[in-house]
C-alpha positions in Angstrom: 71.0 88.2 109.3 73.5 89.3 106.7 77.0 89.9 107.9 78.2 93.5 107.6 81.6 94.0 105.9 84.0 96.3 107.7 84.2 99.8 106.2 87.7 100.0 105.1 89.4 102.3 102.5 92.6 102.6 100.6 95.5 103.5 102.9 94.1 101.8 106.0 96.3 99.7 108.3 94.6 96.5 109.1 95.3 93.7 111.5 95.4 90.2 110.0 95.7 87.8 112.9 98.8 89.3 114.7 100.3 90.9 111.6 99.8 94.4 110.2 99.1 95.3 106.5 98.3 98.3 104.4 95.2 98.2 102.1 96.2 99.1 98.6 92.9 98.5 96.8 89.5 97.1 97.5 86.8 95.2 95.6 83.4 94.1 96.9 84.6 91.1 98.9 88.4 91.2 98.7 91.3 93.6 99.2 95.0 93.8 98.2 97.2 94.0 101.3 100.9 94.8 101.6 102.4 93.3 104.8 104.2 95.5 107.3 107.3 94.4 109.1 109.5 96.0 111.7 113.3 96.1 111.1 113.3 93.3 108.4 116.6 91.8 107.2 117.5 91.6 104.4 115.7 94.3 102.5 114.1 93.4 99.1 114.2 95.7 96.1 110.4 96.4 96.4 110.5 97.4 100.1 109.3 100.9 101.1 110.4 102.4 104.3 107.3 103.8 106.0 109.2 105.8 108.6 110.5 108.3 106.1 107.1 108.9 104.7 104.8 108.6 107.7 104.7 111.0 110.6 103.3 108.4 113.0 105.6 107.3 115.8 104.4 103.7 115.8 105.6 103.1 112.2 109.0 104.9 112.4 110.9 101.7 111.6 108.3 99.8 109.6 108.8 98.5 106.1 106.1 97.7 103.6 106.9 94.5 101.7 105.5 95.4 98.3 106.8 92.1 96.7 104.7 90.0 99.1 101.3 91.5 98.4 98.3 89.3 98.5 94.5 89.3 98.0 92.6 88.6 101.2 88.9 88.6 102.2 87.5 91.7 103.9 85.6 89.8 106.7 88.5 89.0 109.0 90.3 92.4 108.9 90.4 94.9 111.8 91.1 98.6 111.4 94.4 99.6 113.2 95.3 103.0 111.7 95.8 104.9 108.5 98.8 106.1 106.4 99.1 109.2 104.3 98.3 109.2 100.6 102.0 109.8 99.9 102.8 106.3 101.4 100.0 104.7 99.3 101.4 106.3 96.2 104.9 105.1 96.9 103.6 101.5 97.5 101.7 101.5 94.2 104.7 102.7 92.4 106.9 100.0 94.0 104.4 97.3 93.1 104.4 98.5 89.4 108.3 98.6 89.4 108.4 95.1 90.9 106.0 93.7 88.3 108.0 95.2 85.5 111.2 93.7 86.9 109.6 90.3 87.3 108.4 90.4 83.7 111.9 91.2 82.4 113.3 88.3 84.5 111.0 85.8 82.8 112.6 86.6 79.4 114.7 83.8 77.9 118.5 84.1 78.3 120.2 86.3 75.7 117.1 88.4 74.8 118.1 91.5 76.8 121.5 93.1 76.1 123.9 93.4 79.0 124.2 96.7 80.7 127.8 96.2 81.7 130.2 98.8 80.3 132.4 96.3 78.3 130.1 93.3 78.4 131.0 90.0 80.1 134.7 89.1 79.8 135.1 85.3 79.7 138.0 84.1 81.8 138.4 87.3 83.6 139.4 87.1 87.3 139.0 90.7 88.1 141.7 93.4 88.2 145.2 92.0 88.1 148.2 93.9 89.2 150.2 95.0 86.2 147.4 94.4 83.7 146.8 97.0 81.0 144.1 99.5 81.8 140.8 99.2 79.9 140.0 102.9 79.9 
């Protein structure tokens, strides 16, 4: 008998072993899952606080780790809840921003101009007492 795949959709919260994850997108046999963690430390630049976007009490201090997304098979996933479309949109935007940031970090040194106001000052030890003001 052919095994039946679970009927999951975008925005579902699934259990993967003993960990929760949010389904971002699906294909025929696989799905992209963003893991959920409760009160993580330290926060990453691609983390999304679910508590500010979701009205569910269970997820009031949960954080979606958008930088740790991974493709998993659909067979071993169990449905555990659903998040609102606002949360899924925020997660997709965070994944896009993270991918753009990672691409810019792969550039060779010196290709991107510094965004510091005066550029790097070689030999500078910070603000010294009695030093002339720069601006």
